[in-house]
PyMOL Python script that loads the backbone (N, CA, C, O; Angstrom):
from pymol import cmd

cmd.read_pdbstr("""\
ATOM      1  N   MET A   1      16.591   7.376 -14.419  1.00  0.00           N
ATOM      2  CA  MET A   1      17.136   6.006 -14.861  1.00  0.00           C
ATOM      3  C   MET A   1      18.614   5.876 -14.283  1.00  0.00           C
ATOM      4  O   MET A   1      18.938   4.802 -13.776  1.00  0.00           O
ATOM      5  N   ARG A   2      19.470   6.865 -14.336  1.00  0.00           N
ATOM      6  CA  ARG A   2      20.796   6.769 -13.801  1.00  0.00           C
ATOM      7  C   ARG A   2      20.777   6.349 -12.299  1.00  0.00           C
ATOM      8  O   ARG A   2      21.567   5.512 -11.865  1.00  0.00           O
ATOM      9  N   ALA A   3      19.853   6.958 -11.534  1.00  0.00           N
ATOM     10  CA  ALA A   3      19.793   6.657 -10.120  1.00  0.00           C
ATOM     11  C   ALA A   3      19.463   5.223  -9.816  1.00  0.00           C
ATOM     12  O   ALA A   3      19.864   4.674  -8.789  1.00  0.00           O
ATOM     13  N   ALA A   4      18.759   4.653 -10.683  1.00  0.00           N
ATOM     14  CA  ALA A   4      18.369   3.172 -10.450  1.00  0.00           C
ATOM     15  C   ALA A   4      19.601   2.314 -10.622  1.00  0.00           C
ATOM     16  O   ALA A   4      19.762   1.251 -10.023  1.00  0.00           O
ATOM     17  N   ILE A   5      20.446   2.828 -11.460  1.00  0.00           N
ATOM     18  CA  ILE A   5      21.726   1.928 -11.583  1.00  0.00           C
ATOM     19  C   ILE A   5      22.729   2.410 -10.509  1.00  0.00           C
ATOM     20  O   ILE A   5      23.407   1.565  -9.924  1.00  0.00           O
ATOM     21  N   ALA A   6      22.847   3.584 -10.249  1.00  0.00           N
ATOM     22  CA  ALA A   6      23.950   4.041  -9.489  1.00  0.00           C
ATOM     23  C   ALA A   6      23.773   3.879  -7.909  1.00  0.00           C
ATOM     24  O   ALA A   6      24.728   3.681  -7.158  1.00  0.00           O
ATOM     25  N   GLU A   7      22.519   3.979  -7.510  1.00  0.00           N
ATOM     26  CA  GLU A   7      22.267   4.045  -6.123  1.00  0.00           C
ATOM     27  C   GLU A   7      21.995   2.667  -5.516  1.00  0.00           C
ATOM     28  O   GLU A   7      21.363   1.849  -6.185  1.00  0.00           O
ATOM     29  N   PRO A   8      22.422   2.367  -4.319  1.00  0.00           N
ATOM     30  CA  PRO A   8      22.395   1.072  -3.735  1.00  0.00           C
ATOM     31  C   PRO A   8      20.917   0.733  -3.213  1.00  0.00           C
ATOM     32  O   PRO A   8      20.548  -0.418  -2.979  1.00  0.00           O
ATOM     33  N   TRP A   9      20.136   1.844  -3.062  1.00  0.00           N
ATOM     34  CA  TRP A   9      18.820   1.616  -2.259  1.00  0.00           C
ATOM     35  C   TRP A   9      17.733   1.623  -3.350  1.00  0.00           C
ATOM     36  O   TRP A   9      17.965   1.966  -4.509  1.00  0.00           O
ATOM     37  N   SER A  10      16.496   1.210  -2.885  1.00  0.00           N
ATOM     38  CA  SER A  10      15.411   1.323  -3.637  1.00  0.00           C
ATOM     39  C   SER A  10      14.137   1.499  -2.816  1.00  0.00           C
ATOM     40  O   SER A  10      14.056   0.997  -1.695  1.00  0.00           O
ATOM     41  N   ASN A  11      13.154   2.194  -3.347  1.00  0.00           N
ATOM     42  CA  ASN A  11      12.048   2.401  -2.658  1.00  0.00           C
ATOM     43  C   ASN A  11      10.843   1.438  -3.021  1.00  0.00           C
ATOM     44  O   ASN A  11       9.668   1.758  -2.841  1.00  0.00           O
ATOM     45  N   GLY A  12      11.258   0.217  -3.555  1.00  0.00           N
ATOM     46  CA  GLY A  12      10.269  -0.832  -3.989  1.00  0.00           C
ATOM     47  C   GLY A  12       9.484  -1.301  -2.826  1.00  0.00           C
ATOM     48  O   GLY A  12       8.274  -1.454  -2.987  1.00  0.00           O
ATOM     49  N   GLN A  13      10.013  -1.547  -1.684  1.00  0.00           N
ATOM     50  CA  GLN A  13       9.330  -2.020  -0.466  1.00  0.00           C
ATOM     51  C   GLN A  13       8.291  -1.098  -0.077  1.00  0.00           C
ATOM     52  O   GLN A  13       7.139  -1.512   0.050  1.00  0.00           O
ATOM     53  N   GLY A  14       8.593   0.142   0.130  1.00  0.00           N
ATOM     54  CA  GLY A  14       7.671   1.186   0.377  1.00  0.00           C
ATOM     55  C   GLY A  14       6.533   1.209  -0.667  1.00  0.00           C
ATOM     56  O   GLY A  14       5.367   1.262  -0.277  1.00  0.00           O
ATOM     57  N   ASP A  15       6.840   1.170  -2.000  1.00  0.00           N
ATOM     58  CA  ASP A  15       5.788   1.241  -2.986  1.00  0.00           C
ATOM     59  C   ASP A  15       4.900   0.011  -2.863  1.00  0.00           C
ATOM     60  O   ASP A  15       3.707   0.139  -3.139  1.00  0.00           O
ATOM     61  N   GLY A  16       5.336  -1.073  -2.505  1.00  0.00           N
ATOM     62  CA  GLY A  16       4.684  -2.331  -2.421  1.00  0.00           C
ATOM     63  C   GLY A  16       3.651  -2.193  -1.274  1.00  0.00           C
ATOM     64  O   GLY A  16       2.537  -2.710  -1.364  1.00  0.00           O
ATOM     65  N   GLN A  17       4.049  -1.487  -0.201  1.00  0.00           N
ATOM     66  CA  GLN A  17       3.134  -1.368   0.973  1.00  0.00           C
ATOM     67  C   GLN A  17       1.980  -0.357   0.614  1.00  0.00           C
ATOM     68  O   GLN A  17       0.825  -0.561   0.988  1.00  0.00           O
ATOM     69  N   VAL A  18       2.320   0.661  -0.073  1.00  0.00           N
ATOM     70  CA  VAL A  18       1.314   1.629  -0.550  1.00  0.00           C
ATOM     71  C   VAL A  18       0.542   1.099  -1.528  1.00  0.00           C
ATOM     72  O   VAL A  18      -0.599   1.559  -1.564  1.00  0.00           O
ATOM     73  N   ASN A  19       0.842   0.181  -2.422  1.00  0.00           N
ATOM     74  CA  ASN A  19      -0.021  -0.405  -3.337  1.00  0.00           C
ATOM     75  C   ASN A  19      -0.928  -1.411  -2.708  1.00  0.00           C
ATOM     76  O   ASN A  19      -2.042  -1.610  -3.192  1.00  0.00           O
ATOM     77  N   ARG A  20      -0.519  -2.032  -1.689  1.00  0.00           N
ATOM     78  CA  ARG A  20      -1.445  -3.071  -1.066  1.00  0.00           C
ATOM     79  C   ARG A  20      -2.409  -2.325  -0.162  1.00  0.00           C
ATOM     80  O   ARG A  20      -3.503  -2.847   0.052  1.00  0.00           O
ATOM     81  N   LEU A  21      -2.126  -1.205   0.366  1.00  0.00           N
ATOM     82  CA  LEU A  21      -3.152  -0.291   1.066  1.00  0.00           C
ATOM     83  C   LEU A  21      -4.168   0.184   0.097  1.00  0.00           C
ATOM     84  O   LEU A  21      -5.361   0.158   0.397  1.00  0.00           O
ATOM     85  N   GLU A  22      -3.713   0.656  -1.155  1.00  0.00           N
ATOM     86  CA  GLU A  22      -4.554   1.257  -2.173  1.00  0.00           C
ATOM     87  C   GLU A  22      -5.600   0.156  -2.613  1.00  0.00           C
ATOM     88  O   GLU A  22      -6.792   0.438  -2.736  1.00  0.00           O
ATOM     89  N   VAL A  23      -5.110  -1.086  -2.840  1.00  0.00           N
ATOM     90  CA  VAL A  23      -5.982  -2.029  -3.292  1.00  0.00           C
ATOM     91  C   VAL A  23      -7.043  -2.337  -2.252  1.00  0.00           C
ATOM     92  O   VAL A  23      -8.205  -2.495  -2.628  1.00  0.00           O
ATOM     93  N   ILE A  24      -6.720  -2.434  -0.965  1.00  0.00           N
ATOM     94  CA  ILE A  24      -7.693  -2.657   0.041  1.00  0.00           C
ATOM     95  C   ILE A  24      -8.720  -1.451   0.146  1.00  0.00           C
ATOM     96  O   ILE A  24      -9.916  -1.685   0.322  1.00  0.00           O
ATOM     97  N   LYS A  25      -8.251  -0.198   0.040  1.00  0.00           N
ATOM     98  CA  LYS A  25      -9.048   0.898   0.023  1.00  0.00           C
ATOM     99  C   LYS A  25     -10.029   0.847  -1.059  1.00  0.00           C
ATOM    100  O   LYS A  25     -11.218   1.090  -0.852  1.00  0.00           O
ATOM    101  N   ARG A  26      -9.501   0.496  -2.361  1.00  0.00           N
ATOM    102  CA  ARG A  26     -10.403   0.417  -3.516  1.00  0.00           C
ATOM    103  C   ARG A  26     -11.405  -0.571  -3.411  1.00  0.00           C
ATOM    104  O   ARG A  26     -12.517  -0.369  -3.899  1.00  0.00           O
ATOM    105  N   SER A  27     -11.110  -1.676  -2.790  1.00  0.00           N
ATOM    106  CA  SER A  27     -12.230  -2.810  -2.617  1.00  0.00           C
ATOM    107  C   SER A  27     -13.385  -2.426  -1.787  1.00  0.00           C
ATOM    108  O   SER A  27     -14.514  -2.901  -1.901  1.00  0.00           O
ATOM    109  N   LEU A  28     -12.980  -1.449  -0.868  1.00  0.00           N
ATOM    110  CA  LEU A  28     -13.975  -1.147   0.201  1.00  0.00           C
ATOM    111  C   LEU A  28     -14.785   0.185  -0.019  1.00  0.00           C
ATOM    112  O   LEU A  28     -15.667   0.552   0.758  1.00  0.00           O
ATOM    113  N   TYR A  29     -14.395   0.900  -1.187  1.00  0.00           N
ATOM    114  CA  TYR A  29     -14.805   2.110  -1.707  1.00  0.00           C
ATOM    115  C   TYR A  29     -16.398   2.188  -1.824  1.00  0.00           C
ATOM    116  O   TYR A  29     -17.014   1.398  -2.539  1.00  0.00           O
ATOM    117  N   GLY A  30     -17.004   3.154  -1.105  1.00  0.00           N
ATOM    118  CA  GLY A  30     -18.441   3.404  -1.092  1.00  0.00           C
ATOM    119  C   GLY A  30     -19.392   2.409  -0.426  1.00  0.00           C
ATOM    120  O   GLY A  30     -20.609   2.439  -0.608  1.00  0.00           O
ATOM    121  N   ARG A  31     -18.708   1.445   0.427  1.00  0.00           N
ATOM    122  CA  ARG A  31     -19.605   0.572   1.086  1.00  0.00           C
ATOM    123  C   ARG A  31     -18.963   0.323   2.512  1.00  0.00           C
ATOM    124  O   ARG A  31     -19.422  -0.633   3.136  1.00  0.00           O
ATOM    125  N   ALA A  32     -18.058   0.992   3.043  1.00  0.00           N
ATOM    126  CA  ALA A  32     -17.460   0.764   4.396  1.00  0.00           C
ATOM    127  C   ALA A  32     -17.036   2.036   4.943  1.00  0.00           C
ATOM    128  O   ALA A  32     -16.710   2.988   4.235  1.00  0.00           O
ATOM    129  N   ARG A  33     -17.041   2.045   6.327  1.00  0.00           N
ATOM    130  CA  ARG A  33     -16.625   3.154   7.035  1.00  0.00           C
ATOM    131  C   ARG A  33     -15.091   2.920   7.371  1.00  0.00           C
ATOM    132  O   ARG A  33     -14.485   1.933   6.954  1.00  0.00           O
ATOM    133  N   PHE A  34     -14.555   3.832   8.099  1.00  0.00           N
ATOM    134  CA  PHE A  34     -13.218   3.912   8.501  1.00  0.00           C
ATOM    135  C   PHE A  34     -12.898   2.690   9.400  1.00  0.00           C
ATOM    136  O   PHE A  34     -11.803   2.144   9.264  1.00  0.00           O
ATOM    137  N   ASP A  35     -13.845   2.200  10.370  1.00  0.00           N
ATOM    138  CA  ASP A  35     -13.539   1.024  11.271  1.00  0.00           C
ATOM    139  C   ASP A  35     -13.286  -0.142  10.481  1.00  0.00           C
ATOM    140  O   ASP A  35     -12.407  -0.936  10.815  1.00  0.00           O
ATOM    141  N   LEU A  36     -14.095  -0.333   9.302  1.00  0.00           N
ATOM    142  CA  LEU A  36     -13.876  -1.610   8.663  1.00  0.00           C
ATOM    143  C   LEU A  36     -12.637  -1.592   7.866  1.00  0.00           C
ATOM    144  O   LEU A  36     -11.943  -2.603   7.761  1.00  0.00           O
ATOM    145  N   LEU A  37     -12.322  -0.411   7.268  1.00  0.00           N
ATOM    146  CA  LEU A  37     -11.069  -0.225   6.582  1.00  0.00           C
ATOM    147  C   LEU A  37      -9.821  -0.612   7.463  1.00  0.00           C
ATOM    148  O   LEU A  37      -8.914  -1.343   7.064  1.00  0.00           O
ATOM    149  N   ARG A  38      -9.891  -0.009   8.759  1.00  0.00           N
ATOM    150  CA  ARG A  38      -8.842  -0.237   9.679  1.00  0.00           C
ATOM    151  C   ARG A  38      -8.667  -1.633  10.078  1.00  0.00           C
ATOM    152  O   ARG A  38      -7.569  -2.149  10.288  1.00  0.00           O
ATOM    153  N   GLN A  39      -9.843  -2.244  10.178  1.00  0.00           N
ATOM    154  CA  GLN A  39      -9.802  -3.711  10.504  1.00  0.00           C
ATOM    155  C   GLN A  39      -9.194  -4.420   9.414  1.00  0.00           C
ATOM    156  O   GLN A  39      -8.408  -5.301   9.765  1.00  0.00           O
ATOM    157  N   ARG A  40      -9.370  -4.250   8.095  1.00  0.00           N
ATOM    158  CA  ARG A  40      -8.878  -4.961   6.921  1.00  0.00           C
ATOM    159  C   ARG A  40      -7.498  -4.829   6.912  1.00  0.00           C
ATOM    160  O   ARG A  40      -6.794  -5.826   6.752  1.00  0.00           O
ATOM    161  N   VAL A  41      -6.904  -3.454   7.102  1.00  0.00           N
ATOM    162  CA  VAL A  41      -5.593  -3.204   6.988  1.00  0.00           C
ATOM    163  C   VAL A  41      -4.780  -3.898   8.099  1.00  0.00           C
ATOM    164  O   VAL A  41      -3.713  -4.451   7.830  1.00  0.00           O
ATOM    165  N   LEU A  42      -5.287  -3.868   9.352  1.00  0.00           N
ATOM    166  CA  LEU A  42      -4.591  -4.669  10.308  1.00  0.00           C
ATOM    167  C   LEU A  42      -4.548  -6.070  10.203  1.00  0.00           C
ATOM    168  O   LEU A  42      -3.588  -6.705  10.642  1.00  0.00           O
ATOM    169  N   HIS A  43      -5.609  -6.658   9.601  1.00  0.00           N
ATOM    170  CA  HIS A  43      -5.767  -7.958   9.389  1.00  0.00           C
ATOM    171  C   HIS A  43      -4.886  -8.438   8.238  1.00  0.00           C
ATOM    172  O   HIS A  43      -4.462  -9.594   8.254  1.00  0.00           O
ATOM    173  N   ALA A  44      -4.588  -7.590   7.224  1.00  0.00           N
ATOM    174  CA  ALA A  44      -3.764  -8.004   6.117  1.00  0.00           C
ATOM    175  C   ALA A  44      -2.317  -7.952   6.458  1.00  0.00           C
ATOM    176  O   ALA A  44      -1.499  -8.621   5.826  1.00  0.00           O
ATOM    177  N   ALA A  45      -1.963  -7.126   7.504  1.00  0.00           N
ATOM    178  CA  ALA A  45      -0.523  -7.057   7.808  1.00  0.00           C
ATOM    179  C   ALA A  45       0.109  -8.210   8.365  1.00  0.00           C
ATOM    180  O   ALA A  45       1.311  -8.187   8.632  1.00  0.00           O
TER     181      ALA A  45
END
""", "prot")
cmd.dss("prot")
cmd.show_as("cartoon", "prot")
cmd.util.cbc("prot")
cmd.orient("prot")
């Protein structure tokens, strides 16, 4: 908690990108191969 107040940087941007990727992966789980996942990730960017 102290680091959140004391440090001038945040990893919120990186966490947001990871969360976006996880949502895309979860939506395709069990019904898509890697090529469709790659296409969705590149299209969302």
